[in-house]
A tleap script that builds the chain and sets N, CA, C and O, in Angstrom:
source leaprc.protein.ff14SB
mol = sequence {
  NMET ILE VAL VAL ILE ALA PHE GLY LEU LEU
  MET ALA GLY PHE CYS LEU TRP MET VAL TYR
  ASN PRO HIE SER PHE ALA ASP GLY ILE ILE
  ARG PHE SER GLN GLN ARG HIE PHE HIE LEU
  PHE GLU ILE ILE SER ARG ILE THR ILE GLY
  ALA LEU PHE VAL ALA LEU ALA HIE GLN THR
  ALA ILE PRO THR ILE ILE THR VAL LEU GLY
  TYR LEU LEU ILE CYS VAL GLY VAL GLY LEU
  LEU LEU THR PRO PRO ARG PHE HIE GLN GLN
  PHE ALA VAL TRP ALA ALA THR LYS PHE ALA
  ASN VAL PHE ARG ILE ILE GLY VAL LEU GLY
  VAL VAL LEU ALA LEU ALA PHE ILE TRP SER
  ALA VAL ALA PRO PHE CGLY
}
set mol.1.N position { 380.905 55.204 19.547 }
set mol.1.CA position { 379.779 54.640 18.835 }
set mol.1.C position { 378.507 55.439 19.115 }
set mol.1.O position { 377.750 55.736 18.191 }
set mol.2.N position { 378.269 55.781 20.351 }
set mol.2.CA position { 377.085 56.568 20.709 }
set mol.2.C position { 377.108 57.913 19.973 }
set mol.2.O position { 376.068 58.401 19.531 }
set mol.3.N position { 378.285 58.499 19.847 }
set mol.3.CA position { 378.421 59.794 19.171 }
set mol.3.C position { 377.989 59.675 17.713 }
set mol.3.O position { 377.288 60.546 17.200 }
set mol.4.N position { 378.405 58.600 17.045 }
set mol.4.CA position { 378.050 58.402 15.639 }
set mol.4.C position { 376.553 58.173 15.502 }
set mol.4.O position { 375.931 58.704 14.582 }
set mol.5.N position { 375.969 57.400 16.394 }
set mol.5.CA position { 374.522 57.164 16.370 }
set mol.5.C position { 373.768 58.471 16.608 }
set mol.5.O position { 372.822 58.787 15.887 }
set mol.6.N position { 374.188 59.228 17.619 }
set mol.6.CA position { 373.530 60.506 17.916 }
set mol.6.C position { 373.648 61.468 16.741 }
set mol.6.O position { 372.685 62.147 16.384 }
set mol.7.N position { 374.838 61.521 16.140 }
set mol.7.CA position { 375.035 62.371 14.969 }
set mol.7.C position { 374.108 61.936 13.836 }
set mol.7.O position { 373.485 62.771 13.180 }
set mol.8.N position { 374.020 60.629 13.613 }
set mol.8.CA position { 373.142 60.106 12.562 }
set mol.8.C position { 371.683 60.439 12.809 }
set mol.8.O position { 370.962 60.809 11.883 }
set mol.9.N position { 371.243 60.310 14.053 }
set mol.9.CA position { 369.849 60.633 14.382 }
set mol.9.C position { 369.561 62.123 14.218 }
set mol.9.O position { 368.522 62.510 13.684 }
set mol.10.N position { 370.492 62.950 14.683 }
set mol.10.CA position { 370.321 64.398 14.531 }
set mol.10.C position { 370.299 64.783 13.054 }
set mol.10.O position { 369.465 65.573 12.613 }
set mol.11.N position { 371.232 64.206 12.307 }
set mol.11.CA position { 371.300 64.483 10.876 }
set mol.11.C position { 370.018 64.020 10.175 }
set mol.11.O position { 369.485 64.735 9.327 }
set mol.12.N position { 369.528 62.840 10.521 }
set mol.12.CA position { 368.289 62.338 9.924 }
set mol.12.C position { 367.124 63.281 10.223 }
set mol.12.O position { 366.294 63.547 9.354 }
set mol.13.N position { 367.069 63.780 11.448 }
set mol.13.CA position { 366.001 64.706 11.802 }
set mol.13.C position { 366.036 65.983 10.981 }
set mol.13.O position { 365.011 66.425 10.463 }
set mol.14.N position { 367.219 66.573 10.863 }
set mol.14.CA position { 367.342 67.790 10.064 }
set mol.14.C position { 367.036 67.514 8.593 }
set mol.14.O position { 366.404 68.329 7.921 }
set mol.15.N position { 367.486 66.371 8.102 }
set mol.15.CA position { 367.252 66.045 6.692 }
set mol.15.C position { 365.771 65.768 6.423 }
set mol.15.O position { 365.259 66.123 5.361 }
set mol.16.N position { 365.086 65.141 7.371 }
set mol.16.CA position { 363.647 64.943 7.204 }
set mol.16.C position { 362.913 66.282 7.189 }
set mol.16.O position { 361.942 66.452 6.451 }
set mol.17.N position { 363.369 67.223 7.993 }
set mol.17.CA position { 362.816 68.578 7.964 }
set mol.17.C position { 363.034 69.191 6.579 }
set mol.17.O position { 362.139 69.834 6.029 }
set mol.18.N position { 364.226 68.986 6.025 }
set mol.18.CA position { 364.525 69.495 4.685 }
set mol.18.C position { 363.573 68.896 3.645 }
set mol.18.O position { 363.100 69.599 2.752 }
set mol.19.N position { 363.300 67.605 3.764 }
set mol.19.CA position { 362.411 66.927 2.818 }
set mol.19.C position { 360.982 67.433 2.976 }
set mol.19.O position { 360.301 67.730 1.995 }
set mol.20.N position { 360.545 67.525 4.219 }
set mol.20.CA position { 359.160 67.904 4.502 }
set mol.20.C position { 358.871 69.353 4.139 }
set mol.20.O position { 357.845 69.643 3.522 }
set mol.21.N position { 359.764 70.267 4.514 }
set mol.21.CA position { 359.512 71.689 4.262 }
set mol.21.C position { 360.841 72.412 4.025 }
set mol.21.O position { 361.382 73.035 4.939 }
set mol.22.N position { 361.362 72.330 2.805 }
set mol.22.CA position { 362.686 72.901 2.528 }
set mol.22.C position { 362.773 74.411 2.762 }
set mol.22.O position { 363.819 74.908 3.180 }
set mol.23.N position { 361.711 75.132 2.505 }
set mol.23.CA position { 361.771 76.584 2.694 }
set mol.23.C position { 361.750 76.963 4.177 }
set mol.23.O position { 362.362 77.955 4.572 }
set mol.24.N position { 361.056 76.185 4.987 }
set mol.24.CA position { 361.096 76.398 6.426 }
set mol.24.C position { 362.496 76.098 6.959 }
set mol.24.O position { 362.989 76.799 7.843 }
set mol.25.N position { 363.135 75.062 6.424 }
set mol.25.CA position { 364.501 74.732 6.816 }
set mol.25.C position { 365.442 75.883 6.473 }
set mol.25.O position { 366.284 76.268 7.284 }
set mol.26.N position { 365.292 76.432 5.263 }
set mol.26.CA position { 366.124 77.568 4.840 }
set mol.26.C position { 365.903 78.760 5.772 }
set mol.26.O position { 366.858 79.428 6.168 }
set mol.27.N position { 364.650 79.022 6.118 }
set mol.27.CA position { 364.360 80.112 7.048 }
set mol.27.C position { 365.010 79.863 8.413 }
set mol.27.O position { 365.481 80.798 9.060 }
set mol.28.N position { 365.032 78.594 8.848 }
set mol.28.CA position { 365.672 78.242 10.112 }
set mol.28.C position { 367.167 78.512 10.082 }
set mol.28.O position { 367.735 78.990 11.064 }
set mol.29.N position { 367.802 78.209 8.961 }
set mol.29.CA position { 369.231 78.495 8.814 }
set mol.29.C position { 369.468 80.000 8.917 }
set mol.29.O position { 370.380 80.448 9.611 }
set mol.30.N position { 368.652 80.759 8.231 }
set mol.30.CA position { 368.816 82.212 8.234 }
set mol.30.C position { 368.616 82.776 9.641 }
set mol.30.O position { 369.391 83.617 10.097 }
set mol.31.N position { 367.575 82.305 10.321 }
set mol.31.CA position { 367.330 82.775 11.700 }
set mol.31.C position { 368.488 82.402 12.622 }
set mol.31.O position { 368.935 83.223 13.423 }
set mol.32.N position { 368.974 81.162 12.509 }
set mol.32.CA position { 370.077 80.721 13.362 }
set mol.32.C position { 371.341 81.515 13.060 }
set mol.32.O position { 372.099 81.838 13.975 }
set mol.33.N position { 371.576 81.831 11.798 }
set mol.33.CA position { 372.793 82.565 11.431 }
set mol.33.C position { 372.805 83.981 12.005 }
set mol.33.O position { 373.858 84.616 12.070 }
set mol.34.N position { 371.660 84.468 12.412 }
set mol.34.CA position { 371.564 85.818 12.966 }
set mol.34.C position { 371.746 85.836 14.489 }
set mol.34.O position { 371.769 86.901 15.106 }
set mol.35.N position { 371.873 84.655 15.081 }
set mol.35.CA position { 372.090 84.567 16.524 }
set mol.35.C position { 373.534 84.923 16.850 }
set mol.35.O position { 374.443 84.643 16.068 }
set mol.36.N position { 373.734 85.527 17.983 }
set mol.36.CA position { 375.069 85.954 18.402 }
set mol.36.C position { 376.045 84.781 18.549 }
set mol.36.O position { 377.236 84.930 18.276 }
set mol.37.N position { 375.560 83.652 18.966 }
set mol.37.CA position { 376.413 82.488 19.223 }
set mol.37.C position { 376.609 81.598 17.991 }
set mol.37.O position { 377.309 80.590 18.080 }
set mol.38.N position { 376.017 81.938 16.860 }
set mol.38.CA position { 376.046 81.108 15.652 }
set mol.38.C position { 377.457 80.692 15.259 }
set mol.38.O position { 377.744 79.501 15.143 }
set mol.39.N position { 378.331 81.661 15.054 }
set mol.39.CA position { 379.673 81.390 14.548 }
set mol.39.C position { 380.466 80.503 15.521 }
set mol.39.O position { 381.069 79.512 15.111 }
set mol.40.N position { 380.458 80.861 16.788 }
set mol.40.CA position { 381.187 80.087 17.796 }
set mol.40.C position { 380.634 78.666 17.899 }
set mol.40.O position { 381.401 77.707 17.988 }
set mol.41.N position { 379.318 78.527 17.888 }
set mol.41.CA position { 378.700 77.201 17.954 }
set mol.41.C position { 379.128 76.346 16.776 }
set mol.41.O position { 379.452 75.171 16.947 }
set mol.42.N position { 379.134 76.918 15.591 }
set mol.42.CA position { 379.524 76.175 14.386 }
set mol.42.C position { 380.974 75.703 14.484 }
set mol.42.O position { 381.288 74.579 14.093 }
set mol.43.N position { 381.843 76.540 14.996 }
set mol.43.CA position { 383.257 76.168 15.133 }
set mol.43.C position { 383.416 75.050 16.160 }
set mol.43.O position { 384.006 74.010 15.868 }
set mol.44.N position { 382.894 75.268 17.352 }
set mol.44.CA position { 383.063 74.299 18.437 }
set mol.44.C position { 382.412 72.965 18.095 }
set mol.44.O position { 383.007 71.915 18.335 }
set mol.45.N position { 381.205 72.986 17.540 }
set mol.45.CA position { 380.519 71.725 17.248 }
set mol.45.C position { 381.261 70.928 16.179 }
set mol.45.O position { 381.385 69.709 16.299 }
set mol.46.N position { 381.749 71.585 15.148 }
set mol.46.CA position { 382.457 70.863 14.088 }
set mol.46.C position { 383.775 70.260 14.592 }
set mol.46.O position { 384.071 69.094 14.328 }
set mol.47.N position { 384.546 71.043 15.304 }
set mol.47.CA position { 385.829 70.530 15.795 }
set mol.47.C position { 385.612 69.412 16.812 }
set mol.47.O position { 386.321 68.407 16.786 }
set mol.48.N position { 384.655 69.575 17.693 }
set mol.48.CA position { 384.382 68.560 18.712 }
set mol.48.C position { 383.885 67.260 18.089 }
set mol.48.O position { 384.407 66.188 18.394 }
set mol.49.N position { 382.882 67.346 17.221 }
set mol.49.CA position { 382.344 66.135 16.586 }
set mol.49.C position { 383.411 65.498 15.697 }
set mol.49.O position { 383.540 64.274 15.664 }
set mol.50.N position { 384.170 66.313 14.984 }
set mol.50.CA position { 385.247 65.784 14.153 }
set mol.50.C position { 386.264 65.014 14.974 }
set mol.50.O position { 386.670 63.916 14.593 }
set mol.51.N position { 386.679 65.582 16.097 }
set mol.51.CA position { 387.657 64.914 16.964 }
set mol.51.C position { 387.088 63.611 17.529 }
set mol.51.O position { 387.796 62.608 17.616 }
set mol.52.N position { 385.828 63.630 17.907 }
set mol.52.CA position { 385.197 62.407 18.417 }
set mol.52.C position { 385.104 61.348 17.323 }
set mol.52.O position { 385.324 60.167 17.588 }
set mol.53.N position { 384.784 61.754 16.103 }
set mol.53.CA position { 384.729 60.798 14.998 }
set mol.53.C position { 386.096 60.161 14.769 }
set mol.53.O position { 386.195 58.945 14.603 }
set mol.54.N position { 387.143 60.970 14.760 }
set mol.54.CA position { 388.494 60.437 14.556 }
set mol.54.C position { 388.847 59.464 15.682 }
set mol.54.O position { 389.384 58.384 15.437 }
set mol.55.N position { 388.545 59.855 16.898 }
set mol.55.CA position { 388.908 59.029 18.053 }
set mol.55.C position { 388.110 57.724 18.121 }
set mol.55.O position { 388.625 56.709 18.591 }
set mol.56.N position { 386.880 57.745 17.665 }
set mol.56.CA position { 386.002 56.580 17.824 }
set mol.56.C position { 385.758 55.803 16.535 }
set mol.56.O position { 385.009 54.826 16.544 }
set mol.57.N position { 386.362 56.208 15.444 }
set mol.57.CA position { 386.115 55.582 14.138 }
set mol.57.C position { 386.380 54.079 14.152 }
set mol.57.O position { 385.680 53.320 13.481 }
set mol.58.N position { 387.378 53.650 14.907 }
set mol.58.CA position { 387.737 52.231 14.946 }
set mol.58.C position { 386.608 51.353 15.496 }
set mol.58.O position { 386.632 50.136 15.314 }
set mol.59.N position { 385.630 51.951 16.160 }
set mol.59.CA position { 384.519 51.199 16.715 }
set mol.59.C position { 383.370 51.024 15.724 }
set mol.59.O position { 382.355 50.411 16.056 }
set mol.60.N position { 383.521 51.553 14.517 }
set mol.60.CA position { 382.451 51.489 13.523 }
set mol.60.C position { 382.781 50.466 12.441 }
set mol.60.O position { 383.900 49.960 12.363 }
set mol.61.N position { 381.787 50.175 11.610 }
set mol.61.CA position { 381.970 49.238 10.503 }
set mol.61.C position { 382.705 49.878 9.327 }
set mol.61.O position { 383.193 49.171 8.445 }
set mol.62.N position { 382.788 51.193 9.308 }
set mol.62.CA position { 383.460 51.906 8.207 }
set mol.62.C position { 384.431 52.936 8.796 }
set mol.62.O position { 384.228 54.141 8.645 }
set mol.63.N position { 385.475 52.463 9.459 }
set mol.63.CA position { 386.359 53.379 10.178 }
set mol.63.C position { 387.067 54.393 9.275 }
set mol.63.O position { 387.274 55.536 9.683 }
set mol.64.N position { 387.432 54.000 8.082 }
set mol.64.CA position { 388.130 54.940 7.202 }
set mol.64.C position { 387.227 56.107 6.832 }
set mol.64.O position { 387.655 57.260 6.864 }
set mol.65.N position { 385.997 55.816 6.487 }
set mol.65.CA position { 385.058 56.874 6.105 }
set mol.65.C position { 384.763 57.788 7.289 }
set mol.65.O position { 384.731 59.009 7.137 }
set mol.66.N position { 384.551 57.217 8.447 }
set mol.66.CA position { 384.267 58.017 9.647 }
set mol.66.C position { 385.485 58.863 10.011 }
set mol.66.O position { 385.337 60.013 10.425 }
set mol.67.N position { 386.678 58.309 9.861 }
set mol.67.CA position { 387.903 59.069 10.134 }
set mol.67.C position { 388.046 60.240 9.171 }
set mol.67.O position { 388.332 61.363 9.587 }
set mol.68.N position { 387.845 59.975 7.891 }
set mol.68.CA position { 387.940 61.046 6.884 }
set mol.68.C position { 386.902 62.127 7.169 }
set mol.68.O position { 387.209 63.317 7.099 }
set mol.69.N position { 385.682 61.720 7.489 }
set mol.69.CA position { 384.648 62.702 7.825 }
set mol.69.C position { 385.054 63.505 9.056 }
set mol.69.O position { 384.829 64.714 9.111 }
set mol.70.N position { 385.645 62.846 10.035 }
set mol.70.CA position { 386.101 63.541 11.241 }
set mol.70.C position { 387.136 64.603 10.909 }
set mol.70.O position { 387.038 65.741 11.369 }
set mol.71.N position { 388.129 64.230 10.106 }
set mol.71.CA position { 389.151 65.211 9.730 }
set mol.71.C position { 388.562 66.336 8.880 }
set mol.71.O position { 388.980 67.488 8.994 }
set mol.72.N position { 387.599 66.005 8.036 }
set mol.72.CA position { 386.933 67.037 7.234 }
set mol.72.C position { 386.208 68.038 8.133 }
set mol.72.O position { 386.289 69.248 7.919 }
set mol.73.N position { 385.498 67.525 9.141 }
set mol.73.CA position { 384.816 68.413 10.089 }
set mol.73.C position { 385.804 69.297 10.841 }
set mol.73.O position { 385.549 70.482 11.054 }
set mol.74.N position { 386.930 68.719 11.241 }
set mol.74.CA position { 387.952 69.505 11.938 }
set mol.74.C position { 388.484 70.604 11.024 }
set mol.74.O position { 388.636 71.750 11.446 }
set mol.75.N position { 388.764 70.252 9.774 }
set mol.75.CA position { 389.269 71.253 8.817 }
set mol.75.C position { 388.261 72.374 8.583 }
set mol.75.O position { 388.638 73.544 8.514 }
set mol.76.N position { 386.987 72.021 8.461 }
set mol.76.CA position { 385.960 73.051 8.289 }
set mol.76.C position { 385.897 73.933 9.534 }
set mol.76.O position { 385.773 75.153 9.424 }
set mol.77.N position { 385.979 73.328 10.710 }
set mol.77.CA position { 385.974 74.099 11.953 }
set mol.77.C position { 387.143 75.067 12.029 }
set mol.77.O position { 386.974 76.220 12.427 }
set mol.78.N position { 388.329 74.603 11.647 }
set mol.78.CA position { 389.505 75.481 11.641 }
set mol.78.C position { 389.331 76.575 10.595 }
set mol.78.O position { 389.676 77.732 10.839 }
set mol.79.N position { 388.796 76.213 9.430 }
set mol.79.CA position { 388.524 77.228 8.405 }
set mol.79.C position { 387.562 78.294 8.905 }
set mol.79.O position { 387.752 79.482 8.642 }
set mol.80.N position { 386.532 77.870 9.625 }
set mol.80.CA position { 385.588 78.837 10.198 }
set mol.80.C position { 386.253 79.696 11.268 }
set mol.80.O position { 385.917 80.869 11.434 }
set mol.81.N position { 387.193 79.105 11.985 }
set mol.81.CA position { 387.938 79.856 12.998 }
set mol.81.C position { 388.701 81.014 12.358 }
set mol.81.O position { 388.888 82.064 12.973 }
set mol.82.N position { 389.133 80.812 11.127 }
set mol.82.CA position { 389.885 81.841 10.404 }
set mol.82.C position { 388.988 82.782 9.590 }
set mol.82.O position { 389.471 83.727 8.968 }
set mol.83.N position { 387.690 82.514 9.601 }
set mol.83.CA position { 386.723 83.304 8.840 }
set mol.83.C position { 386.049 84.325 9.751 }
set mol.83.O position { 385.589 83.970 10.837 }
set mol.84.N position { 385.984 85.581 9.329 }
set mol.84.CA position { 385.252 86.564 10.143 }
set mol.84.C position { 383.774 86.161 10.275 }
set mol.84.O position { 383.164 85.716 9.303 }
set mol.85.N position { 383.207 86.316 11.462 }
set mol.85.CA position { 381.811 85.916 11.687 }
set mol.85.C position { 380.823 86.516 10.682 }
set mol.85.O position { 379.881 85.838 10.271 }
set mol.86.N position { 381.017 87.748 10.289 }
set mol.86.CA position { 380.046 88.362 9.363 }
set mol.86.C position { 380.087 87.700 7.994 }
set mol.86.O position { 379.055 87.603 7.330 }
set mol.87.N position { 381.267 87.239 7.553 }
set mol.87.CA position { 381.352 86.523 6.275 }
set mol.87.C position { 380.658 85.165 6.382 }
set mol.87.O position { 379.983 84.730 5.448 }
set mol.88.N position { 380.825 84.511 7.507 }
set mol.88.CA position { 380.177 83.222 7.744 }
set mol.88.C position { 378.659 83.405 7.729 }
set mol.88.O position { 377.938 82.617 7.116 }
set mol.89.N position { 378.181 84.444 8.403 }
set mol.89.CA position { 376.747 84.717 8.443 }
set mol.89.C position { 376.223 85.049 7.054 }
set mol.89.O position { 375.155 84.573 6.669 }
set mol.90.N position { 376.955 85.853 6.298 }
set mol.90.CA position { 376.538 86.195 4.935 }
set mol.90.C position { 376.486 84.949 4.055 }
set mol.90.O position { 375.573 84.794 3.244 }
set mol.91.N position { 377.465 84.067 4.215 }
set mol.91.CA position { 377.489 82.829 3.434 }
set mol.91.C position { 376.289 81.951 3.782 }
set mol.91.O position { 375.664 81.379 2.888 }
set mol.92.N position { 375.963 81.838 5.061 }
set mol.92.CA position { 374.823 81.014 5.485 }
set mol.92.C position { 373.532 81.525 4.870 }
set mol.92.O position { 372.724 80.739 4.375 }
set mol.93.N position { 373.335 82.823 4.896 }
set mol.93.CA position { 372.125 83.415 4.307 }
set mol.93.C position { 372.104 83.182 2.803 }
set mol.93.O position { 371.077 82.800 2.242 }
set mol.94.N position { 373.246 83.413 2.149 }
set mol.94.CA position { 373.330 83.214 0.698 }
set mol.94.C position { 373.020 81.767 0.334 }
set mol.94.O position { 372.220 81.509 -0.565 }
set mol.95.N position { 373.657 80.814 1.035 }
set mol.95.CA position { 373.478 79.400 0.716 }
set mol.95.C position { 372.036 78.951 0.981 }
set mol.95.O position { 371.460 78.221 0.173 }
set mol.96.N position { 371.458 79.375 2.089 }
set mol.96.CA position { 370.084 78.986 2.409 }
set mol.96.C position { 369.115 79.528 1.365 }
set mol.96.O position { 368.150 78.856 1.002 }
set mol.97.N position { 369.369 80.727 0.890 }
set mol.97.CA position { 368.509 81.331 -0.127 }
set mol.97.C position { 368.725 80.670 -1.486 }
set mol.97.O position { 367.766 80.339 -2.184 }
set mol.98.N position { 369.964 80.485 -1.847 }
set mol.98.CA position { 370.329 79.951 -3.164 }
set mol.98.C position { 369.893 78.495 -3.349 }
set mol.98.O position { 369.439 78.116 -4.428 }
set mol.99.N position { 370.029 77.687 -2.309 }
set mol.99.CA position { 369.817 76.246 -2.455 }
set mol.99.C position { 368.516 75.734 -1.851 }
set mol.99.O position { 368.313 74.521 -1.787 }
set mol.100.N position { 367.637 76.616 -1.410 }
set mol.100.CA position { 366.372 76.182 -0.804 }
set mol.100.C position { 365.580 75.281 -1.748 }
set mol.100.O position { 364.894 74.365 -1.296 }
set mol.101.N position { 365.667 75.528 -3.039 }
set mol.101.CA position { 364.899 74.741 -4.004 }
set mol.101.C position { 365.431 73.322 -4.190 }
set mol.101.O position { 364.725 72.471 -4.731 }
set mol.102.N position { 366.643 73.056 -3.761 }
set mol.102.CA position { 367.189 71.690 -3.877 }
set mol.102.C position { 367.344 71.020 -2.518 }
set mol.102.O position { 367.864 69.908 -2.435 }
set mol.103.N position { 366.900 71.681 -1.454 }
set mol.103.CA position { 367.011 71.100 -0.121 }
set mol.103.C position { 366.250 69.775 -0.023 }
set mol.103.O position { 366.684 68.880 0.703 }
set mol.104.N position { 365.139 69.628 -0.725 }
set mol.104.CA position { 364.369 68.382 -0.643 }
set mol.104.C position { 365.221 67.206 -1.147 }
set mol.104.O position { 365.254 66.148 -0.518 }
set mol.105.N position { 365.893 67.389 -2.258 }
set mol.105.CA position { 366.753 66.332 -2.814 }
set mol.105.C position { 367.936 66.072 -1.878 }
set mol.105.O position { 368.275 64.924 -1.589 }
set mol.106.N position { 368.551 67.148 -1.414 }
set mol.106.CA position { 369.676 67.018 -0.482 }
set mol.106.C position { 369.226 66.297 0.787 }
set mol.106.O position { 369.965 65.483 1.342 }
set mol.107.N position { 368.023 66.598 1.236 }
set mol.107.CA position { 367.489 65.966 2.439 }
set mol.107.C position { 367.324 64.460 2.279 }
set mol.107.O position { 367.640 63.703 3.197 }
set mol.108.N position { 366.835 64.018 1.129 }
set mol.108.CA position { 366.674 62.578 0.881 }
set mol.108.C position { 368.037 61.892 0.915 }
set mol.108.O position { 368.201 60.846 1.543 }
set mol.109.N position { 369.002 62.489 0.237 }
set mol.109.CA position { 370.362 61.924 0.243 }
set mol.109.C position { 370.943 61.933 1.655 }
set mol.109.O position { 371.634 60.997 2.056 }
set mol.110.N position { 370.659 62.993 2.399 }
set mol.110.CA position { 371.149 63.098 3.768 }
set mol.110.C position { 370.566 62.041 4.692 }
set mol.110.O position { 371.265 61.527 5.566 }
set mol.111.N position { 369.290 61.710 4.506 }
set mol.111.CA position { 368.665 60.662 5.322 }
set mol.111.C position { 369.356 59.329 5.056 }
set mol.111.O position { 369.630 58.573 5.988 }
set mol.112.N position { 369.637 59.042 3.797 }
set mol.112.CA position { 370.340 57.801 3.455 }
set mol.112.C position { 371.720 57.772 4.120 }
set mol.112.O position { 372.121 56.757 4.689 }
set mol.113.N position { 372.429 58.881 4.042 }
set mol.113.CA position { 373.753 58.970 4.665 }
set mol.113.C position { 373.650 58.839 6.189 }
set mol.113.O position { 374.476 58.170 6.811 }
set mol.114.N position { 372.657 59.465 6.779 }
set mol.114.CA position { 372.461 59.379 8.234 }
set mol.114.C position { 372.200 57.932 8.651 }
set mol.114.O position { 372.730 57.468 9.661 }
set mol.115.N position { 371.387 57.225 7.877 }
set mol.115.CA position { 371.123 55.819 8.187 }
set mol.115.C position { 372.392 54.981 8.049 }
set mol.115.O position { 372.592 54.027 8.801 }
set mol.116.N position { 373.250 55.334 7.089 }
set mol.116.CA position { 374.532 54.631 6.939 }
set mol.116.C position { 375.418 54.866 8.161 }
set mol.116.O position { 376.095 53.945 8.617 }
set mol.117.N position { 375.421 56.079 8.693 }
set mol.117.CA position { 376.195 56.356 9.910 }
set mol.117.C position { 375.683 55.515 11.078 }
set mol.117.O position { 376.462 54.911 11.815 }
set mol.118.N position { 374.374 55.488 11.231 }
set mol.118.CA position { 373.787 54.712 12.328 }
set mol.118.C position { 374.128 53.235 12.156 }
set mol.118.O position { 374.532 52.574 13.112 }
set mol.119.N position { 373.966 52.717 10.939 }
set mol.119.CA position { 374.309 51.312 10.671 }
set mol.119.C position { 375.771 51.048 11.009 }
set mol.119.O position { 376.096 50.033 11.624 }
set mol.120.N position { 376.658 51.966 10.605 }
set mol.120.CA position { 378.103 51.755 10.822 }
set mol.120.C position { 378.434 51.634 12.298 }
set mol.120.O position { 379.381 50.941 12.667 }
set mol.121.N position { 377.669 52.297 13.137 }
set mol.121.CA position { 377.916 52.257 14.568 }
set mol.121.C position { 377.295 51.039 15.224 }
set mol.121.O position { 377.793 50.564 16.245 }
set mol.122.N position { 376.213 50.527 14.651 }
set mol.122.CA position { 375.510 49.402 15.234 }
set mol.122.C position { 376.020 48.064 14.684 }
set mol.122.O position { 376.042 47.072 15.413 }
set mol.123.N position { 376.426 48.021 13.425 }
set mol.123.CA position { 376.803 46.775 12.740 }
set mol.123.C position { 377.889 45.962 13.453 }
set mol.123.O position { 377.773 44.738 13.522 }
set mol.124.N position { 378.938 46.595 13.984 }
set mol.124.CA position { 379.971 45.786 14.638 }
set mol.124.C position { 379.468 44.985 15.842 }
set mol.124.O position { 380.115 44.025 16.261 }
set mol.125.N position { 378.334 45.370 16.390 }
set mol.125.CA position { 377.819 44.718 17.582 }
set mol.125.C position { 376.630 43.801 17.272 }
set mol.125.O position { 376.079 43.165 18.171 }
set mol.126.N position { 376.241 43.738 15.998 }
set mol.126.CA position { 375.050 42.971 15.609 }
set mol.126.C position { 375.287 41.633 15.133 }
set mol.126.O position { 374.341 40.925 14.787 }
savepdb mol mol.pdb
quit
């Protein structure tokens, strides 16, 4: 449950950044993608959070959705494991550049989704 709440809060923070300054967010993605640890961090974080979501989904108000999201994160992590780091970095730069103009809309939707994650973790105990 704590993992889902923490994920929701982190996601809400990033999404609020997207809403407030989408081009700064895009620049942040590009800068992060140029870090040496970028690719490994993306793989480890996705697989770890995905596994935690699968393991802890039963403690939430929407276990099926959290489980599916967990498996999706694991699959993306495995896909990144099979992707050469330079292709991953090129994709990050391309996506940040291409979609910077819609980050504000994506950010609003992301905040709503983040709040749903937080609610799902808190609701069973409320």
